[in-house]
C-alpha positions in Angstrom: 14.5 -14.0 -5.4 15.5 -17.6 -5.7 14.2 -19.3 -8.9 12.3 -16.2 -10.0 9.9 -16.4 -7.1 9.1 -13.7 -4.6 9.3 -14.3 -0.9 6.0 -15.1 0.7 5.5 -13.4 4.0 2.9 -14.8 6.3 1.6 -11.4 7.5 2.5 -7.9 6.5 1.2 -4.8 8.4 0.9 -1.6 6.5 -0.4 1.9 7.1 -1.6 4.5 4.6 -0.5 8.1 4.2 -2.7 11.1 3.5 -1.6 10.9 -0.1 -2.5 7.2 -0.5 1.1 5.9 -0.2 2.0 2.8 1.6 5.3 1.0 2.4 7.1 4.1 1.0 5.4 3.5 -2.4 4.4 7.0 -3.3 1.9 8.1 -6.0 3.7 8.5 -9.3 6.9 6.7 -8.1 8.8 4.6 -10.6 9.0 1.9 -7.9 5.3 1.2 -8.5 6.2 -0.2 -11.9 8.9 -2.6 -10.7 7.8 -6.2 -11.2 11.0 -8.2 -11.0 12.6 -7.0 -7.7 12.0 -7.6 -4.0 12.7 -4.1 -2.9 13.9 -0.8 -4.2 14.7 2.8 -3.2 11.9 5.3 -3.0 12.2 9.1 -2.6 9.8 11.0 -0.5 8.2 13.5 -2.8 8.2 16.4 -0.3 11.3 15.9 1.8 13.5 14.1 -0.7 14.3 11.5 1.9 15.4 8.2 0.5 13.7 5.1 1.8 13.9 1.4 1.1 10.6 -0.3 0.3 9.2 -3.7 -0.6 7.7 -3.8 -4.1 4.0 -4.4 -4.9 4.7 -8.0 -6.1 6.1 -8.9 -2.7 3.2 -7.3 -0.9 0.8 -9.1 -3.1 2.4 -12.5 -2.5 1.8 -12.3 1.3 -0.5 -14.7 3.0 -2.2 -11.8 4.8 -2.0 -8.1 4.6 -3.5 -5.8 7.3 -3.8 -2.1 7.0 -3.9 -0.3 10.4 -5.4 3.1 9.8 -6.2 5.8 12.4 -7.2 9.4 12.2 -9.6 11.5 10.2 -6.8 12.8 8.0 -6.7 9.3 6.3 -10.5 9.1 5.8 -10.4 10.7 2.3 -8.0 8.1 1.0 -9.7 5.2 2.7 -13.1 6.3 1.2 -11.6 6.6 -2.3 -10.2 3.1 -2.1 -13.3 1.5 -0.5 -15.7 3.2 -2.9 -13.6 2.4 -5.9 -13.3 6.0 -6.9 -11.6 6.1 -10.4 -9.1 8.5 -8.9 -8.0 5.7 -6.5 -6.2 4.0 -9.5 -3.3 6.4 -8.7 -3.1 5.4 -5.0 -0.4 2.9 -4.2 -2.4 1.5 -1.3 -5.2 0.6 -3.7 -2.9 -1.7 -5.6 -2.2 -3.9 -2.5 -4.4 -6.9 -3.4 -2.9 -10.2 -2.2 -3.2 -12.8 -5.0 -4.0 -15.8 -2.7 -4.0 -14.1 0.7 -6.3 -12.1 2.9 -6.6 -8.4 2.8 -8.0 -6.6 5.8 -8.4 -3.0 6.9 -8.6 -2.1 10.6 -9.9 1.4 10.9 -10.7 3.6 13.8 -13.9 5.6 13.7 -12.3 8.8 12.4 -10.6 7.0 9.6 -13.9 5.4 8.5 -16.1 8.5 8.8 -16.5 8.9 5.0 -17.4 5.3 4.3 -21.0 4.6 3.0 
């Protein structure tokens, strides 16, 4: 971070996990609270595997963020986010909201089956 600014990626592609995680940002992770770093180390809650992830501030400084989502196993999380279910507050993917950029979701039919 040069001069206290985050890098501004032109376009970031993300997916979403069945637990609502994205970019190795898992629900309940301390990395979700990081606001002054570009990246950090996350730990997968089930496997214990360590992963490196960009932080939410970096994701939210992008010019464009596209979620590519396929499969019915993701439909519950997609529905919670799109329908602004209060429980989606705990889903990292729901916190990806570019400040000045574009947010788009590309869903296959099975992933969108629960949308109104």
